C-alpha positions in Angstrom: 57.7 -14.8 -105.1 58.7 -13.8 -101.6 56.9 -14.7 -98.5 57.2 -13.7 -94.9 55.3 -12.5 -91.9 54.0 -8.9 -91.9 55.5 -6.6 -89.3 53.6 -6.4 -86.1 51.6 -3.2 -85.6 52.1 -1.4 -82.3 48.8 -0.9 -80.6 47.7 2.7 -80.1 48.3 4.3 -76.7 44.7 4.0 -75.5 44.7 0.2 -76.3 47.9 -0.3 -74.3 46.7 1.8 -71.3 43.3 0.3 -71.1 44.7 -3.2 -71.1 47.3 -2.2 -68.5 44.8 -0.8 -66.1 42.2 -3.6 -66.6 45.0 -6.1 -65.9 46.1 -4.2 -62.8 42.6 -4.1 -61.5 42.2 -7.8 -62.2 39.0 -7.1 -64.1 37.7 -9.1 -67.0 36.6 -7.4 -70.3 33.0 -8.5 -69.4 33.1 -6.9 -66.0 34.6 -3.7 -67.3 32.0 -3.5 -70.1 29.2 -4.1 -67.6 30.4 -1.4 -65.3 31.0 1.1 -68.2 27.6 0.4 -69.9 29.0 -1.1 -73.0 29.8 -4.6 -74.5 32.6 -7.0 -74.0 33.1 -7.0 -77.8 33.5 -3.2 -77.9 36.1 -3.3 -75.0 38.0 -6.0 -76.9 38.0 -3.9 -80.1 39.4 -0.9 -78.1 42.1 -3.0 -76.6 43.1 -4.4 -80.0 43.2 -0.9 -81.5 40.2 -1.7 -83.8 37.9 1.0 -82.4 38.4 4.5 -81.1 35.8 5.3 -78.4 34.3 8.7 -77.9 35.3 11.0 -75.1 32.3 10.0 -72.9 33.1 6.3 -73.3 36.7 6.9 -72.2 35.5 8.7 -69.1 33.1 5.9 -68.3 35.9 3.3 -68.7 38.3 5.3 -66.5 35.6 5.8 -63.8 34.8 2.1 -64.0 38.5 1.3 -63.5 38.4 3.5 -60.4 41.2 5.7 -61.7 42.3 8.9 -60.0 41.4 12.2 -61.7 45.1 12.5 -62.8 44.9 9.0 -64.3 41.6 9.7 -66.0 43.1 12.7 -67.6 46.1 10.6 -68.8 43.7 8.0 -70.3 41.8 10.8 -72.1 45.2 12.1 -73.5 46.1 8.6 -74.6 42.8 8.5 -76.6 43.6 11.9 -78.2 41.2 14.0 -76.1 41.8 17.0 -73.8 41.8 16.4 -70.1 38.4 16.6 -68.4 39.7 17.7 -64.9 41.5 20.9 -64.1 44.6 21.0 -61.9 44.6 24.3 -60.1 47.4 25.7 -57.9 46.4 25.5 -54.3 46.6 29.3 -54.0 44.2 29.8 -57.0 41.2 31.9 -56.4 38.9 29.0 -57.4 40.2 27.0 -54.5 39.8 29.7 -51.9 36.6 28.2 -50.4 38.5 24.9 -50.1 41.4 26.6 -48.3 38.9 28.3 -45.9 37.1 25.1 -45.3 40.4 23.3 -44.5 41.4 26.0 -42.1 38.1 25.7 -40.3 38.4 21.9 -40.0 42.0 22.2 -38.7 41.0 24.8 -36.2 37.9 22.8 -35.2 40.0 19.7 -34.5 41.9 21.5 -31.7 43.2 20.7 -29.1 44.2 17.6 -31.2 46.8 17.6 -34.0 45.7 17.6 -37.6 47.5 18.2 -40.9 46.6 18.4 -44.6 49.1 16.8 -46.9 49.6 16.2 -50.6 50.0 12.8 -52.4 53.7 12.4 -51.5 53.3 13.5 -47.9 54.1 17.1 -48.5 52.7 19.4 -45.8 50.1 21.8 -47.0 48.6 23.0 -43.7 48.5 22.1 -40.0 46.9 23.4 -36.8 48.6 24.7 -33.8 48.6 21.3 -32.0 51.0 20.0 -34.8 53.8 21.2 -32.5 53.6 18.1 -30.4 54.7 16.1 -33.5 57.5 18.4 -34.5 59.2 19.2 -31.2 62.8 18.2 -31.1 62.9 17.4 -34.8 66.0 18.5 -36.8 65.6 21.9 -38.5 66.2 20.6 -42.0 63.2 18.2 -41.6 61.1 21.2 -40.7 62.3 23.4 -43.6 59.8 23.8 -46.4 58.8 21.7 -48.2 58.1 19.6 -45.1 57.3 15.9 -45.8 55.1 14.6 -42.9 55.9 11.0 -43.7 59.6 11.5 -43.6 59.2 13.6 -40.4 57.2 10.7 -38.8 59.8 8.0 -39.4 63.2 9.8 -39.7 65.6 9.2 -36.8 66.1 12.9 -36.5 62.3 13.5 -36.7 59.6 11.9 -34.6 61.2 8.5 -34.5 63.4 9.2 -31.5 60.2 9.8 -29.5 58.0 7.0 -30.8 57.7 4.1 -28.4 56.4 1.6 -31.0 58.5 2.4 -34.0 58.2 -1.0 -35.6 54.4 -1.2 -35.6 53.9 2.5 -36.4 56.6 2.5 -39.1 55.3 -0.6 -40.9 51.8 0.9 -40.8 53.1 4.0 -42.7 55.3 2.2 -45.2 52.6 -0.4 -46.1 50.1 2.5 -46.6 52.5 4.1 -49.1 53.2 0.8 -50.8 49.5 0.1 -51.1 48.9 3.5 -52.7 51.6 2.8 -55.2 50.1 -0.6 -56.1 46.7 1.1 -56.6 48.1 4.0 -58.6 51.7 3.1 -59.8 54.1 6.1 -59.4 57.9 5.8 -59.3 58.0 8.6 -56.7 55.8 6.6 -54.3 58.1 3.6 -54.8 61.1 5.7 -54.0 59.5 7.2 -51.0 58.4 3.8 -49.7 62.0 2.5 -50.1 63.4 5.5 -48.2 60.9 5.2 -45.4 61.4 1.5 -45.0 65.1 2.2 -44.3 64.0 4.1 -41.1 61.8 1.3 -39.8 63.4 -1.2 -37.4 64.0 -4.7 -38.9 61.7 -7.5 -37.9 58.0 -8.0 -37.8 55.8 -5.5 -35.9 54.5 -6.7 -32.6 51.0 -6.9 -31.4 50.9 -3.3 -30.3 47.3 -2.5 -31.0 44.1 -1.6 -29.2 42.2 -4.5 -30.6 41.0 -2.5 -33.7 43.9 -0.1 -34.6 47.6 0.6 -34.3 48.1 3.6 -32.1 51.0 6.1 -32.3 52.7 6.0 -28.9 54.5 9.3 -28.8 56.6 10.5 -25.9 56.4 14.2 -25.0 57.4 16.3 -22.0 54.1 15.6 -20.2 54.2 11.8 -20.7 53.3 9.3 -23.4 50.5 10.1 -25.9 48.5 7.3 -27.5 47.0 8.6 -30.7 44.8 7.1 -33.4 44.7 8.6 -36.9 42.0 9.1 -39.4 42.4 10.0 -43.1 39.9 12.1 -45.0 39.9 12.9 -48.7 37.6 14.9 -51.0 35.6 12.1 -52.6 33.6 14.4 -54.8 36.5 16.6 -56.0 36.7 17.5 -59.7 40.0 19.3 -59.5 43.2 17.1 -59.5 44.9 19.2 -56.8 42.0 18.9 -54.4 41.5 15.2 -55.1 45.1 14.4 -54.2 44.9 16.2 -50.8 44.1 14.3 -47.6 43.5 15.4 -44.0 45.1 13.3 -41.3 43.6 13.9 -37.9 45.0 12.6 -34.6 42.6 11.5 -31.9 43.5 10.6 -28.3 43.1 6.8 -27.6 42.8 7.3 -23.8 41.8 9.9 -21.3 45.4 10.6 -20.3 46.3 11.6 -23.8 43.3 13.8 -24.2 44.2 15.6 -21.0 47.8 16.2 -22.1 46.7 17.7 -25.3 44.1 19.9 -23.7 46.7 21.1 -21.2 49.1 22.0 -24.0 46.4 23.9 -25.8 45.6 25.9 -22.6 49.2 26.9 -22.2 49.4 28.0 -25.8 46.5 30.3 -25.1 
């Protein structure tokens, strides 16, 4: 008679992914179950591969874990279901109202700069005031596809005109790292590593307005002090749209506002 241990059974993809995300979110089975409207016992069964939840339950679990639309689709695929959210090309007819709305927002933000970028900083659209950010930049950094994050920190991009490269650079790099921690992506890790090489060594100084880090950007008319705001489509149900964000620059003082208004007047 022979004895021995039975070979371990590899857990199914959904079990592995659910446990991975719950651990990443530092959420207990009980908390996840409460948010998703199910029981801790059922969550435990799913993570052990003993139960296969229905499509609706998988969507509830993904929503409760605050996954992006792309990540929710991936969790559905791991469970054997088709994705729930479409991923349309930006030039698709279905996204035409979105493109028109973005154009209106960009135009309405003038005379101040504003850009729309993708998840890795790829430029999607910009208004006419964007020229204050690009002037003097190397042609290869402005050749499509333009990456606004690389443009902002590269020595041959905006960096040569930024008066506070340490504070501004750390702000951008930490933002990219934070997004990668929230939604792990090797491409974000590689981008953060690249951007970090452009930032001066040392800790950023106390260059702030008491509530935010401004971008201090030299231009022909003087020094601009700009604050940035990020806007995303919180109710998007298309992956492409959900991954876009609009970054708008606002003057932090009267002098900066006047410089930008004067530049707009000269552009006509």
